[in-house]
C-alpha positions as CSV (number, residue, x, y, z in Angstrom):
1,M,184.5,-95.0,-60.4
2,N,182.9,-98.5,-59.9
3,S,181.2,-100.5,-57.2
4,G,183.8,-102.5,-55.6
5,D,186.8,-100.6,-57.1
6,K,189.7,-100.7,-54.5
7,V,190.2,-96.8,-53.2
8,F,192.5,-94.3,-51.1
9,C,190.4,-91.7,-49.9
10,T,191.1,-89.1,-47.5
11,Y,189.0,-88.0,-44.0
12,A,190.3,-85.7,-41.3
13,D,193.4,-85.3,-42.8
14,T,194.2,-89.2,-42.7
15,R,194.9,-91.1,-45.9
16,L,192.4,-94.3,-45.8
17,K,191.9,-97.2,-47.4
18,G,188.7,-98.9,-48.7
19,T,185.9,-100.3,-51.4
20,Y,184.1,-97.8,-53.1
21,I,180.5,-98.6,-53.1
22,T,178.2,-95.7,-54.9
23,E,178.1,-91.9,-54.9
24,R,174.9,-90.5,-52.8
25,D,174.0,-87.1,-51.6
26,G,177.1,-85.5,-53.3
27,K,179.5,-87.9,-51.5
28,A,181.3,-90.7,-52.7
29,V,180.2,-93.8,-50.1
30,I,183.4,-96.1,-49.0
31,K,183.5,-99.1,-46.9
32,L,186.8,-98.9,-44.7
33,D,188.9,-102.0,-44.5
34,S,187.6,-101.8,-40.8
35,G,184.4,-102.3,-42.1
36,Y,182.7,-99.4,-41.6
37,N,181.3,-97.2,-44.1
38,I,181.9,-93.2,-44.3
39,G,181.2,-90.5,-47.0
40,V,183.7,-88.0,-48.5
41,E,184.2,-85.2,-51.4
42,P,184.2,-87.4,-54.6
43,A,187.3,-85.3,-55.4
44,L,189.4,-86.8,-52.2
45,V,189.1,-90.4,-53.5
46,E,191.5,-92.2,-56.0
47,K,191.2,-95.7,-57.3
48,S,194.0,-97.9,-56.0
49,E,196.2,-99.6,-58.5
50,S,195.7,-102.8,-56.7
51,V,193.3,-105.7,-58.2
52,P,190.2,-106.0,-56.9
53,A,190.2,-109.5,-55.3
54,K,188.3,-112.3,-57.4
55,H,186.1,-114.3,-55.0
56,P,186.4,-117.8,-55.8
57,E,182.8,-120.2,-56.1
58,P,181.9,-121.1,-52.6
59,K,183.2,-124.9,-52.1
60,K,180.2,-127.4,-51.4
61,I,179.5,-127.7,-47.3
62,E,181.0,-131.3,-45.9
63,Q,178.9,-131.8,-42.7
64,N,179.6,-134.9,-40.4
65,E,176.8,-136.9,-40.7
66,K,177.7,-139.0,-37.0
67,L,176.6,-135.6,-35.5
68,S,173.4,-134.8,-33.8
69,K,171.1,-133.1,-36.0
70,L,169.5,-130.0,-36.4
71,S,167.7,-127.7,-38.4
72,I,168.7,-124.1,-38.8
73,I,165.7,-122.3,-40.6
74,S,166.3,-118.5,-41.8
75,T,164.0,-115.8,-42.4
76,G,166.3,-113.2,-42.7
77,G,167.9,-110.1,-41.0
78,T,171.6,-109.5,-40.0
79,I,172.8,-112.4,-39.3
80,A,171.6,-113.7,-42.6
81,S,173.2,-110.5,-44.6
82,K,175.7,-109.0,-46.3
83,I,176.6,-105.8,-48.0
84,D,175.3,-104.6,-51.5
85,Y,178.3,-103.2,-53.0
86,R,176.2,-101.3,-55.6
87,T,173.6,-99.6,-52.5
88,G,175.8,-99.9,-49.7
89,A,173.3,-101.4,-48.1
90,V,173.0,-104.2,-45.5
91,T,170.6,-106.7,-47.2
92,S,169.3,-110.0,-46.4
93,Q,170.5,-112.3,-49.3
94,F,171.9,-115.4,-47.4
95,E,170.6,-118.6,-47.3
96,A,171.0,-120.9,-44.6
97,D,173.8,-122.8,-45.8
98,D,175.7,-119.2,-46.3
99,I,175.3,-119.5,-42.9
100,I,176.9,-122.3,-41.7
101,R,179.6,-121.3,-44.3
102,A,179.7,-118.4,-42.4
103,I,180.3,-119.4,-39.4
104,P,182.3,-122.5,-40.3
105,G,182.4,-123.9,-36.4
106,L,178.4,-124.7,-36.5
107,K,179.4,-128.2,-38.3
108,D,182.1,-129.0,-35.7
109,I,178.5,-128.7,-33.5
110,A,176.2,-130.6,-35.6
111,F,174.9,-132.0,-38.6
112,F,172.0,-129.2,-40.1
113,N,169.2,-129.4,-42.2
114,A,168.3,-126.1,-43.6
115,H,165.2,-124.2,-44.8
116,V,164.4,-120.9,-46.2
117,P,160.8,-120.1,-45.3
118,A,161.7,-116.3,-46.0
119,T,164.0,-113.7,-46.6
120,I,163.0,-110.5,-45.1
121,L,164.2,-107.7,-43.0
122,S,162.2,-108.0,-39.5
123,E,160.2,-104.8,-39.7
124,N,158.1,-106.8,-42.9
125,M,157.5,-110.2,-40.7
126,T,154.0,-110.6,-40.9
127,P,151.3,-113.3,-39.5
128,T,151.1,-115.1,-42.4
129,I,154.9,-115.4,-42.5
130,W,154.3,-117.1,-38.4
131,R,152.2,-119.4,-39.8
132,T,154.7,-120.8,-42.7
133,L,157.4,-120.7,-39.8
134,A,155.5,-122.3,-37.2
135,K,154.6,-124.9,-39.6
136,T,158.3,-125.3,-41.2
137,I,159.6,-126.0,-37.1
138,Y,156.4,-128.5,-36.7
139,D,157.6,-130.5,-39.5
140,E,161.0,-130.5,-38.6
141,I,160.3,-131.8,-35.2
142,N,158.3,-134.3,-36.5
143,S,161.4,-135.1,-38.6
144,G,163.2,-136.2,-35.6
145,V,165.8,-133.2,-35.4
146,E,167.7,-132.9,-32.0
147,G,166.9,-129.2,-32.1
148,I,166.0,-126.1,-34.3
149,I,167.9,-122.7,-34.6
150,V,165.7,-119.9,-36.1
151,T,167.9,-116.8,-37.5
152,H,165.8,-113.7,-37.1
153,G,166.2,-109.6,-37.3
154,T,166.6,-108.8,-34.0
155,D,164.0,-105.6,-34.3
156,T,160.9,-107.9,-34.1
157,L,162.5,-110.9,-33.0
158,A,160.6,-111.0,-29.6
159,Y,157.1,-110.9,-31.5
160,S,158.0,-114.1,-33.6
161,A,159.4,-116.4,-30.8
162,A,156.8,-115.0,-28.4
163,A,154.2,-116.0,-31.4
164,M,155.9,-119.6,-31.8
165,S,155.8,-120.2,-28.3
166,F,151.9,-120.4,-28.5
167,M,151.5,-121.7,-32.2
168,V,154.2,-124.8,-31.9
169,E,154.2,-126.8,-28.8
170,T,158.0,-128.7,-28.8
171,P,159.5,-131.2,-27.4
172,V,162.8,-130.1,-28.0
173,P,165.0,-126.6,-28.4
174,V,163.4,-124.0,-30.3
175,I,166.2,-120.9,-30.7
176,F,165.8,-117.9,-32.0
177,V,168.7,-115.9,-32.7
178,G,170.0,-112.8,-34.4
179,S,172.8,-110.2,-34.7
180,Q,172.8,-106.6,-33.9
181,R,176.3,-106.2,-35.9
182,S,176.5,-107.5,-39.6
183,A,178.8,-109.8,-40.0
184,D,181.3,-107.2,-42.4
185,R,182.1,-105.2,-39.3
186,P,184.8,-106.1,-36.7
187,S,182.4,-106.5,-33.4
188,S,179.9,-108.7,-35.6
189,D,178.5,-110.7,-33.1
190,N,177.3,-113.4,-35.4
191,V,179.9,-115.8,-34.7
192,M,179.6,-115.8,-31.0
193,N,175.4,-116.2,-31.0
194,G,175.4,-118.9,-33.7
195,M,177.9,-121.0,-31.8
196,C,175.9,-120.5,-28.4
197,S,172.3,-121.5,-30.3
198,A,173.6,-124.6,-32.0
199,A,175.0,-125.5,-28.6
200,A,171.7,-124.5,-26.4
201,A,169.7,-126.4,-29.4
202,K,171.3,-129.5,-28.5
203,S,170.8,-128.8,-24.9
204,D,168.2,-130.3,-22.2
205,L,165.8,-127.2,-22.8
206,G,162.4,-128.2,-24.6
207,E,160.7,-124.8,-25.3
208,V,160.9,-121.9,-27.6
209,A,163.6,-119.3,-26.8
210,V,165.8,-116.6,-27.7
211,V,169.7,-116.7,-27.5
212,M,172.2,-113.5,-27.5
213,H,175.0,-111.8,-26.3
214,A,174.6,-111.3,-22.7
215,T,177.1,-108.7,-21.8
216,T,179.5,-105.9,-23.7
217,N,182.2,-109.0,-23.7
218,D,182.3,-111.9,-25.6
219,D,182.4,-114.5,-22.8
220,T,178.3,-115.6,-22.1
221,C,175.1,-115.6,-24.0
222,A,172.1,-115.5,-22.0
223,I,168.8,-117.9,-23.0
224,H,165.4,-116.3,-22.5
225,R,162.5,-117.6,-22.5
226,G,160.3,-116.4,-26.0
227,T,157.2,-114.8,-23.9
228,R,159.3,-113.3,-21.4
229,V,162.1,-111.3,-23.5
230,R,162.5,-108.1,-25.2
231,K,165.1,-105.8,-27.4
232,M,165.8,-103.2,-24.8
233,H,168.7,-101.3,-26.7
234,T,169.2,-100.1,-30.4
235,S,172.4,-101.1,-31.1
236,R,174.3,-103.0,-28.3
237,R,175.1,-106.8,-28.3
238,D,173.7,-107.4,-25.4
239,A,170.5,-105.4,-26.4
240,F,168.3,-108.3,-25.0
241,R,166.8,-108.8,-21.7
242,S,164.0,-111.1,-19.7
243,V,161.5,-109.1,-18.2
244,N,159.5,-110.4,-15.0
245,T,161.7,-113.4,-14.8
246,P,165.1,-114.6,-14.9
247,P,166.7,-115.8,-17.8
248,L,166.0,-119.9,-18.6
249,G,170.3,-120.1,-18.7
250,K,173.2,-119.4,-20.0
251,V,176.0,-120.5,-22.7
252,D,179.7,-120.1,-22.1
253,Y,181.8,-118.6,-24.7
254,P,184.3,-120.3,-26.2
255,S,183.5,-123.1,-24.0
256,L,179.9,-123.8,-25.2
257,D,179.0,-125.3,-22.0
258,V,175.5,-124.9,-21.2
259,K,173.6,-124.3,-17.9
260,L,170.1,-124.1,-17.5
261,D,168.0,-122.8,-14.2
262,S,165.3,-124.8,-12.8
263,H,162.2,-123.2,-14.4
264,A,163.2,-124.0,-17.6
265,V,161.2,-126.4,-19.1
266,R,163.1,-129.6,-20.3
267,R,163.4,-131.8,-23.1
268,G,160.9,-134.0,-24.1
269,T,158.1,-132.5,-21.6
270,N,155.8,-132.0,-24.4
271,E,154.5,-133.8,-27.4
272,P,154.6,-131.7,-30.5
273,V,151.4,-130.0,-31.8
274,L,150.8,-127.2,-33.9
275,N,148.1,-124.4,-33.8
276,D,148.7,-121.7,-36.1
277,K,145.3,-120.1,-36.1
278,L,145.6,-116.6,-35.6
279,E,143.0,-113.3,-35.7
280,E,144.8,-110.5,-37.5
281,K,142.3,-108.2,-36.5
282,V,144.3,-106.8,-33.5
283,G,146.0,-104.0,-32.4
284,L,148.6,-102.3,-29.7
285,I,148.5,-98.7,-28.7
286,Y,150.4,-97.0,-26.0
287,F,148.3,-94.7,-24.1
288,Y,149.8,-91.0,-23.6
289,P,148.7,-88.4,-21.6
290,G,146.0,-86.2,-23.2
291,M,145.1,-89.1,-25.7
292,A,141.9,-88.6,-27.7
293,P,139.1,-91.4,-27.2
294,E,138.6,-90.8,-31.1
295,I,142.2,-92.9,-30.9
296,I,140.6,-96.0,-29.3
297,R,137.2,-95.8,-31.4
298,A,139.7,-96.1,-34.7
299,H,139.8,-99.8,-33.1
300,D,135.9,-100.2,-33.0
301,R,135.7,-103.1,-35.6
302,Y,138.9,-105.0,-34.1
303,K,138.6,-108.2,-32.5
304,G,141.2,-107.6,-29.9
305,L,143.0,-104.5,-28.7
306,I,145.9,-104.5,-26.0
307,I,146.5,-101.2,-24.5
308,A,150.0,-100.3,-22.5
309,G,148.6,-98.4,-20.2
310,T,150.6,-96.7,-17.2
311,G,151.2,-97.9,-13.7
312,L,149.1,-100.3,-12.6
313,G,147.3,-100.3,-15.8
314,H,145.6,-97.0,-16.6
315,T,144.4,-94.9,-18.9
316,S,142.9,-91.0,-18.7
317,S,139.2,-91.1,-17.4
318,A,138.0,-89.1,-20.7
319,C,139.2,-92.5,-22.7
320,I,137.0,-94.8,-20.5
321,D,133.9,-94.2,-22.2
322,S,135.3,-94.7,-25.3
323,I,136.7,-98.1,-24.2
324,R,133.5,-99.2,-22.7
325,E,131.7,-98.8,-26.2
326,L,134.4,-101.0,-27.9
327,C,133.9,-103.6,-25.5
328,E,129.7,-103.5,-25.5
329,N,130.4,-103.9,-29.5
330,G,132.8,-107.0,-29.1
331,T,136.5,-105.9,-28.9
332,E,138.1,-107.7,-26.4
333,I,140.7,-105.3,-24.2
334,V,143.4,-106.4,-22.5
335,M,145.3,-103.6,-20.3
336,T,149.1,-104.4,-19.8
337,S,151.8,-101.9,-18.4
338,Q,154.1,-99.3,-20.0
339,C,156.2,-100.0,-16.5
340,L,157.2,-103.8,-18.4
341,N,158.2,-105.1,-14.6
342,G,155.4,-105.4,-12.4
343,R,151.8,-106.9,-12.2
344,V,148.9,-105.0,-13.4
345,C,146.4,-104.4,-10.5
346,D,143.2,-102.1,-11.6
347,R,141.7,-102.8,-8.0
348,V,143.5,-99.8,-6.3
349,Y,142.4,-96.7,-7.8
350,D,139.2,-95.4,-8.9
351,T,140.4,-94.8,-12.6
352,G,141.3,-99.0,-12.8
353,R,137.9,-100.0,-11.2
354,D,136.1,-97.8,-13.8
355,L,138.2,-99.7,-16.7
356,L,137.1,-102.7,-15.2
357,A,133.8,-102.0,-14.9
358,A,134.0,-101.0,-18.6
359,G,134.9,-104.4,-19.9
360,I,138.6,-104.6,-19.8
361,I,140.7,-107.6,-18.8
362,E,143.7,-107.4,-16.8
363,G,146.7,-108.5,-18.6
364,E,148.5,-109.9,-15.7
365,D,152.6,-109.2,-16.2
366,M,152.9,-109.9,-19.5
367,L,154.8,-107.8,-22.0
368,P,152.4,-105.9,-24.2
369,E,154.2,-107.3,-27.5
370,A,153.6,-111.0,-25.4
371,A,149.7,-110.1,-24.9
372,F,149.4,-108.8,-28.5
373,V,150.5,-112.3,-30.0
374,K,148.6,-114.1,-27.0
375,L,145.8,-112.1,-27.9
376,M,146.1,-112.9,-31.7
377,W,146.4,-116.8,-30.8
378,V,143.4,-116.6,-28.1
379,L,140.7,-115.4,-30.7
380,G,142.2,-117.4,-33.1
381,Q,140.5,-120.2,-30.6
382,E,138.0,-119.0,-28.9
383,N,134.8,-116.7,-29.1
384,D,133.5,-116.8,-25.8
385,H,134.6,-113.3,-23.6
386,D,134.4,-115.8,-20.3
387,R,136.8,-118.1,-21.9
388,I,139.4,-115.7,-23.9
389,K,139.5,-113.9,-20.1
390,E,140.4,-116.9,-18.5
391,L,142.9,-118.0,-21.5
392,M,144.2,-114.8,-21.5
393,Q,145.0,-114.9,-17.4
394,T,145.9,-118.6,-17.6
395,N,150.2,-118.9,-17.5
396,L,150.3,-120.9,-21.1
397,R,154.1,-120.5,-22.0
398,G,155.4,-119.2,-18.9
399,E,154.0,-115.3,-20.2
400,T,152.6,-114.7,-16.8
401,G,154.1,-115.4,-13.5
402,G,153.2,-115.2,-9.7
403,C,153.5,-112.3,-7.3
404,T,156.4,-110.8,-6.7
405,P,158.4,-110.5,-3.7
406,H,156.9,-107.0,-3.7
407,G,153.2,-107.9,-3.9
408,L,152.4,-107.8,-7.2
């Protein structure tokens, strides 16, 4: 049996049709015509007599130069992936042109320039690639495009969106988009997310945002601020949520009507600026009951450390001496909260006051990951502690907000 052979197999007493991928762990891996993979006993697989379909060479994409000009920048991820019939894995192999080919409706919305600064799974994202991505975005803004779409794997998409929010000031929409389910699956969200991202990229928005499914239905995509969004579910199509702030707006589907909220930054508000200096020696840890102080001391030579503390922003009393030692040795420590919603306030309980005395900086209501990339960026600009503290507690890209109706 060869990869790509059309086969019949028996599973749960049901005869199914599919494509043979490979044999792994004693099981034949079959991609069913429904798009899902199963593993069955090799003896229960028989080759179909049908001739495998030949895949014609892709046709050249014809675009309408009279339409608005958008850039589509591919970094990889599920929205830019396809099945590898040799291994059965979903791998990032598509270039940006292939995304336009996979979502034909895009070419009716705009004329696209395509760039591929990286082709990676999102867990392999690095600050070095962020710098390349920021420079690519900045160059495209200066080329005069109306908006930019960045395709990205969903697992670290929020980190990259936050990083670009600080590294690039933009007068046009910079829209991050991904797909929770690959294009070979019937429930794939790549077409709807791609179409809605293009509509958002042509809208009146003037900041970095994330556009993804808003509900479990194929009716609306939400527009989230790049510094306020988190992936909240491993596999649901509506996994992304705005935290501590409402979404910037929504895109109805299939009409592609865009509605922006009043707090969204409008097109043309800012001039394009690239500031891509990052300090990479920054860590992010979550405090947990019983955490050994040595875990904090392990970051002694770090320039910065984000701690996601409990509640209002706490660690155990046992960790405070190690935090004080790091602060005295020059590590900037910013306290955020695992609660996500609400603001850090270390003035309520004795533990919090001890942490402030030890030298921590309160992280306001920032998400831990947004605080992480912000501290990398701030430390890339400043060495003075007071100035670093001031910048970390100043709202630069909508990453912090005012007090909530509940007081924090």
